[in-house]
C-alpha positions, 0 to 999 in steps of 0.5 A: 026269266030268259037270261035265267034260262039261258044261264041254266042251259049254259051250265048244263052244256058246260057240264055235258062238255066237261063229262064228254071230255073226261070220257074221252080222256078216260077212253084215251088212257084205256087205249094207251094202256091196252095198246099192243106193241107191233114188236109183240105181235109181228110174225118175225121170230114166231113164224113156224113156216119159215123157222129153223134151227141149226145145231152148231158149236154147242148151241141151237141157233134159231133163224128165219128167212124171207124173200129172194135175191142177194142174201142179207144177214140182220144181227140184232143187239144185246138181249134182242131177237129177230123181231127187232128188225120188224121194220127192216125185214118187211122192206128188204125182203121185197129185193133181198133174201133176208136172213134173221137170226136170234143170236146165241143165248138170246131169243130162241137160240138157247145156250146153257154154257157159262161163257159168251163172247162176241167172237163166239157169236161171229163164228156162229154166223159164219157157220150159219152162212156155211150151212146155207152155202153162202159164200158171202152176203150183206150184213146189217148189224144193230148195237151188239149186232154191229160189233158182231158184224165188225168181228165177222168182217175181220175173222171171216172177210170173204163172208162179208160182201158189204157191212152196215152197222149202227150203234156199235162200239169198240170198247166199253168205257166213257170214251165210247159210251155216255157216262150215265149209260156206262154207270148204269150198265156197271151197276146192273152187272154188279146187282146181278152178281149179288143175286142167288145164282139161278139159271136166269141170273147166270144167263142174264149175267152173260149178256150183262158182262158183254155190255159192261166189259166187252168188246176189245177191238183196236183201231189197228184191227179195223184197218183189216176190214176191206169190204165197203162199210157204212157206219151209222149212229144217232146224234143222241146215241148212248154210243158217243158220236165222236166214237162212231166217227172214229170207227168210220175213220179207222175202216179203209174207205168207210162211209159215215152217217150220223142220224139227226135227232136220233138215239140208239134205235136209228133203225126204228126212229127213222125207219123210212130214211134208214131203209132207204140210205142202207138199201142205197148203200148195198145197191151201189156198185162196188168200185174195183181197186 
């Protein structure tokens, strides 16, 4: 009798535990489905109190400024926006005057023109710095923002005090980009060309063109970059580490950091270390030649 009672109790308890685990799993699944990304809720990119537009070169360039100190311009990647620097803006604005900007045809910087190039964007950022009456500043660029940083340092060298870039490339082929990512970019561009030419498709094509066919920067051009430069890439970046190394080797006196266990988003995947290393690079005194 006692054994049967114990067996019955054990079955009830087992059933209860299974139900409890099922409930916990269901609640966890619901939480994951309803979780909101911090990039969607951050103030960066939607802060009306500090947001401004600059009418320049045929585009309304949107930007926000945070903090006080030495000016630091942050430039996001293709199809990105100000909020991409969520983890950097909050850190660096404690010691720097952080300038966040939506690149031409991205974020809130609406651009209805048919053409788009990295050179155009680099000149936009130069115009922004002129409007802020800044002779020079630190630059942090990610992905396409890194390309823009390189071009800014070449086209407007006086504007760049120090340059830190991560995930940038010089040309768009498989010597620079992983094969799978290169094929995806080309297929994406081709698929867009087959769609009806709506305003949205034309906009997307402009950005896709940059990924598939630009930039076209030579190693010889990099030798004209004379500001202190830190070149960063992930060891599993879509930009091949050997290409990132080549960029660093071609810029006079540049430093190189290949981030272990990291993909393209080094500034997100290893944000604490990334911020500390870049900050240390910016803070290091510039040696007079």
